[in-house]
N, C-alpha and C positions, 0 to 999 in steps of 0.2 A: 447807637442812640436812636430812639424813636422820637420824632417831632410831630406833634399833632396840633391842629389849629381849627377853630370854628368861629363863626359869627363875625365876619369882617365886612360883609357887604350890606347893602341897603336896597329896599324896594324903590325908593325915590331917588337915591343918589348914585345907584349903580355899584360898581365894584364886583369882585368875584374872589371867593376864597381859593378856588382852583387856580386862578391866575397867580396868586401869591405862591402857591406850590410850584407853578411853572417857572416863575422867576427864581425861586430858591433852588430848584433843580440845577440851574446854571451857576448861581453864585456859590453854591456849596461844593461844587466839584473839586475845587483846589484844596479843600480841607479834608477830603477823605473820599471813600468809595461809596457811591449810592447803591443800596442793596435792594434788588427787585424793583418792581414798578411802584410808583406812588399810589396810595390808596385813596379812593373817593368813596366815602361811606355815607349812604343815605339813611337818615334817621326817621323817627315816627313822622309820617306825612301829615298828621293832624295837629301838629303844634302850631299855636296861633302866632308865635313870634317868628316863624320861618319866613324866608324870602321866597324862593321858588321850590327847589327840590330838597331843602333842608339837608344839605350835604356838608360833611366835615372831611378834612384831609389828614393823611399821615404819610410822612417820609421817613425812611430808615437809612442812616448813614453810619459807616464804620469810620471813626475819626480819632485822631490823637490830640485834637485840640477842641474839646467840647465847649470851652468858654467862648472861643471865637465863633463857633457855630451858633451858640445861643444868642450872641450879640447880633449876628447878621439876621437871624430869624426875627428877633424882637424889633430890630430896626425896620425890617420889611413890613411887619404887621402894623407898626406905628405909622409908617409912611403911606400904606394903602388902605387902611381901615377907614370907613365912613363914619367918623365919630360924631358928626353933626346930626345923625339920625339917633333919636333916643332909643330905638330898638336895636342898635348895633352895639354889642357888648362883647368884644373878642375875648377868647381864652386860648392860652397856649400851654401845652404840657410837654415835658421832656422826660423820657424814660430810658433806662438801660434795658437791653433785651435779655439780660441775665437775671431778670426779676425773680424773686422767690415765688414758690408755688401759691402761697396764700394771696399774694398780690395778683397773680395771674388769674386765680379763681374769682376773686372779687371783681376784677376788671371784666372778666368774661360775662359775669352776671350783670354787671352795670351796662355793658354794651348791648346785651339783649334787651334790657329794660329800656334803654334809650331808643331802640328801634321799634319796640312794641308798646311801650307804656309812656306815662308822663312823669318826668322827673323835675325836681326843683333844684335851684342853685345850692341849697343846703345839702342835698344828697351828694353833689359833687364835692362840696367842701369837706364833708365827713370822710369820704373816701380818700381825699388828698391828705388830710391830717392823720388818718389812721395809718397810712403807709409812707408818710413824709415824702410825697411826690413833688418833684420840682415843677413849678408852674408859674405862670404870670397871668394876671387878670387885668382887663381894662374896663373901666366903669364898673357896672355891677357884676361882670364876669360870667354872664349866662353862657357864653361860648365854652366855658370849661366843661359843661355837660357833653357837648358834641366832641370836644377835644379828647376827653377821657374815653369816650366810646370808640373813637377812631384809634386811639392808642391801644385800647384793649384788643381790638381786632388785629392790629398790626402785631401785637405781642402773641396772641393765641392762634392766629390764622383766620382766614376769611371764610373758608368752606366754599359753598357754591358761589360762583362769581362770573362776571362777564367783563368786557372791556369797553372803554369809551376813549376815542381819540378826539381831543379837543383842539381846535385851531383858534388862535387869538389874533385879533386885529389891533392896530395901534390906535389909541385914543388920544385926543388933545388933552393936555394937562390942565389942572385947575389954576386959577390966577394966583393962589397962595397955597401953602402946605398945611393950613390949619382947619381942615374940614370944610373948605369952601366947596360950594356946589360945582361939580364938574360941568364943563360946557356940554351942551346936548350933542351927542354923537350923531354923525350922519348915518343915513341908511346903509345897511350892509350891502356890499356888492358881491353877490354869489350867483353864479350862472345856474338857473333852475334846471335847464336841460341837462347839464352835466350831473346834477344831483340825481335826477330821475334815471339817467344812464347808469350811474354808479349803483343805484338801488337795484335796477334790473339785473346788473351783472353779479351782485353779491348777495341778494336776498335768497335764502333765509339765514345766511351767515351774518347779515346785518339786519337790523329791524328799527322801526320807529324813525326811519329816514324820510319816507314819503307815506302819506295817507292817501292811497289811491281812491278809495271810495268817496272821500270828501275833498279830493283834489287840493291837498294841502301839503306844503313842504314842512316837515316837523322838525328837522335837525337844525334849523336856523332860528335863533331866538330874536326877540324884538325889543329887548330892554336896553338900558344904558350901559350894560356890562361889556367887558372886552371880548367875550366869546363871539367868534365869527360863525362857527358851526361845530357840531359835535356828532360823531358817528358812533353808534352803539352796536355791539355784536361780539363775535369771536375775534380773537387776536388777528387771525389771517384775514377775516372778512373786513375789519375796520381799516387795516393798513392797505388792502387792495382798493376799497371804496375811496379812501382818501386820495389815492393816486389819480382818480378819474375826475375829481372835482376842480372846477376852475373858479377862481374868485379874485378879489383884490389881494394885494400882497399880504402874506401871513407873517406876523411878527415872530411867532413861535408856536409850537404845537407840542403836546404831551400826551402820552398814552397812559391812561389810568386803569388799574385793576379796581373793580368796583362790585358792590352788592346790588347794583341796579339790575332789574329784571329777574329777581330771585324770589319775590314774595316773602322775604324775610320778616316783613312786618305783620304777617297774618298769624292769628292765634286760633287753634282749633278749640271750639267751645260750644255751648248750648245757648239758646236764645235768652233763657232766664239769667245767665251769668254775664251778659254783655254789659259793658260800661262805655259811656260816651268818651270819644277821643282815642279809641283803640280800634284795631282792624281785625276782622274775624273770618273764619271759615265756619259756616252754619248750615245745618240741614233742616229742611222743613217742607211742608206741603202748602201749595197755594190755597188760601181760604177765601180771598176776595179777588175777583177778576181785575186785571190791569185797567186803570183809568188814566186818561191824560188830562192834566189840570192846566190852569192858566200858566202860560210861559213855556208850554210844551213838555213839561216834566211828566213822566209816566210812573205811576205808583201802584203797587199791589201789596198784599199782606200774606205772610206765611205763618204757619204754626208748627211746632214740633210735637212729638208724642207726649211730652209732659204737659201740653196745653199752653205753653208760653207762645206769645205772638209778637210779631214785629213787622213794621212797614219796611218795604224795600223800594228804592227809587233809582230810576235811570233818568238823570237830569238832562236838560236840553243839550248841554255841550257834548253828551255821549252820542248824539246824532243818530246814525243808522242802527246802533245797538238797541235803541228804543223800539225799532220795528220787530226785533226778536221778542222783546219783553211783551209787546202787545199781543203776541200769538199764544201766550200762556193761558191756561184754563184752570178753573178750580179743580183741585185734586192732583195736579201735576206735582211730582216729587222732585225737589231741587237741592243742589248745594249752591249756596251763594257766598261770594267773597266780597268784602268791602269794609269801609270804615263806618262805625256807628256814631251818629251825632243826633242828639235830641230824639232818641228812640227810633231812628230810621237808618237802615243800611244804605250807604251810598255805594251803589254797585260798581265793581271793577270787572267781575266776570261771574258767570253762572255755569253750572253743569246741570243739564236736564237728565235726571236719573230715570224717570218713568213718566210717560205721557198717558193721560186718561183718554178713554174714548169720548168723543164729542159728537153730539147728535143735533139734528134739526128736525122740526116737524113739517109734514107736507100733507096736503089733502090725500085721502086714501084712493087707491086705484080700484076701479070697478072690475068685475069679472070680464067686462067687454074690452078692457084695456085702457079706457079713458079715465082721467082723474075726475073724481067727483067734485062738486061745488058745494060751498056752504049752504045749508038749508036755512040759515038765519041764526041769530044769537041763541046759543044753548040748544039748538035743534039738530046738531050733527051735520052729516053730509049726505048729498043725494046726487045720483047720476042722472043728468038731464035726458039721456037717451033711454036707459033701462029702468029708471026710477028706483034702482037699488039704493039702499041707505047704509050708513055706517055711523056709529057713535064716536069712534076714536080716529085720530089722524095717524098716518104712517110715521115711523121714527127712522130717520135716515142717518147713517154714520157720515161724519164729515172727515175728509182726509186732512191730517195735520201736516203742514208744510214746514215743520221743524223736526229735528232729530234729537235722539238721546245723545247728547254731545256737550262739549264745552263751547261757550260763546263769550266774547270779551268786548269791552269798549274799544273804539278805534284808536289808532296811534295819537290822533290829535287830542284825545281826552285821557290818555294813559299817564298814570303817575310814574315817576322815574323808577321806583322800587318794585312796581308790579311786574310779575312775570308775564311776558307775552306768550300767547299760545304756540307760537312758532318754536318755542323752546320746550314744549311739552309733547308727550307721546300719546298715542291713542286717537280717539275721535275728537278732533278739534276743528273749529271754524275761526281762523284768524280774522280779526276785525278790520283789517286794512282794505 
């Protein structure tokens, strides 16, 4: 049986769908054998209803008592979901892994759309009714979208994947069980030196643990949720890094297989075919030089051979990535990756394909070796020593201090699903 859950947490009230998975991993063991690692599936990062990483979970269990399993799952979702938040609308899906081919194909397409496109609750309802899928909705059931997507990936296979080992802390319980606001959690107690040490020992098998350039610990969240810290990377990297970290007592920890760090959300397209709310890989040439506007955001414009144009933005939270963007010049050929909102690409990474020659002008050099001086507006140049004149300035090539390579936003600004350059081959400049 595949169990998939989404949309149980809240931006204001806390909670965590992965924590429900962690608790269920313990509670379900006596009802069967858990199959493989639980899945943590990151969906379209542009959905306005998301909390942080827009993640759904899926667990697969071989069981002879499916009714008992369903009861435990639904009790846990009821008990942990933050129903007091109007944007918390859990959905739960149950599937047998011997599903027919037409269901597998429909779920595969649905999962891809949930990661790359924008779906409505009605899309999930049609799929559920077409195949008579076992489900449970709470409130408007928006979480059915993510639950179906996670179930589809559990059924069909995840493809490219990474791992995240999440450690959870114990939180004080609410005063009642009817959606009451949870007491504000105390600050997490994690030894930063041990995190930096674990990063030095395991990078590049782990990533997005520490942002060295911006002196930031990335793996420790700051919200009301029960996550103490999460280490992302290869399976051997995250387990080794975990062993070095010192912190307050850990209530439990779970290793998830995930589509984080895969760029599964990106669509190869052209500028003219982009739509707001989706993420793309686009090619183009810089047609307007980068400019920094109020707030520290850096904007430039690209065009493709079809003549379509679009703005690209490195926003202030991308920190040192903006320094790379400011070095671009009109004519540079790029590949840009990021989400499109309101006609602007929110950059996640760029590849510089070709750099144009950039020049500056200087007063011409006289035959005597000295630089001439301006003879006045519109009167050219004159050497004060030799009286030699010239009508045109010299044109000097400027050395470009960037390469034809990949550049990315730093870890402190990276989306969960975006692939870090440390996972890529070739000429790359990791942003940390």
